[in-house]
N, C-alpha and C positions, 0 to 999 in steps of 0.2 A: 646396983647396975641399972635398974629401971629409972632411977633419978638421972643418971648420966645420959641415958638414951633420950629421955624426955627433954633434958636440957639441950642436947644437940639438935633435936627436932625443932624446938622453939627458937634456937639461935639461927638455924637455917631459914626458918620462916621469916624471921625478922629481917634477914638480909635480902630475901627475895621480894617481900611485900613492901611496895612503895606506893605512896599516894601523892597526888599533886600534879600540877601541870608545869612543864619545864621548857625553857627556851634552850635549844642545843645548837652550838655553832663551833666552827673550827677557826683557830688562829695560827699564824705562822710563828717562826722563832722570835720575831720582834713584838708579837702580841697583837698584830693587825688582823682583823677578820679576813678570812679567805673567801668564804661563801656569803658575802654581804648582799647579794642579789636575791637570795632565798632565805626566808625565815622558817626555821624548823621548830615545831612545837611537838612535844611528846608527853603522854600521860603515863604516870607511874613507871613501871618497869620497862615500858617501851623505849625508854631512853637508851637502852643497850642496843636495840636494833638501829636506832638513828646514829648512835656513836659508831657502830661497826660500819654502817654505810658511809659515813663521813671519812673514816679511816681508810676504807677501800678506795675512795676517790682522792684523798689527800694523805698519803702514807707518812708524811713528816709532820703532820699537824698536831696541835694540842687541842683537845676537845674541852670546851667550857659548857657547863650545864648550870643554868640559873632558874630558880623558882620564878614563875611569871608573876606571882602575887607579891612576893617580898623583894625580889631582885637579888636575893642572896644566892651565892654559889652552893651547889649541893655538896656537902662535906663528904669526903671520901670517894667521890666520883668525878667531880669537876677537876679539870687539870690533867685529864688522862692523856698520856703521850702515846700517839699511834706508833706502831712499829711496822716496818716493811721487811 
């Protein structure tokens, strides 16, 4: 039982702990940037606050999150579809 509890705690920490700097932006259904006048950068888990703010302003948008150093999309988080 202790092993299962420890595994769950480690798994949750892995999901919440993020590092790196990310460019976060919204795109429309055609893949065109919506908020191209503003460049949003987030550190680590702050991507969720930026993502939620973008979804509040653009409820039909898809959120793209890219690592600023590598240019690669953040797997599992990028491509988030906002819902209204």
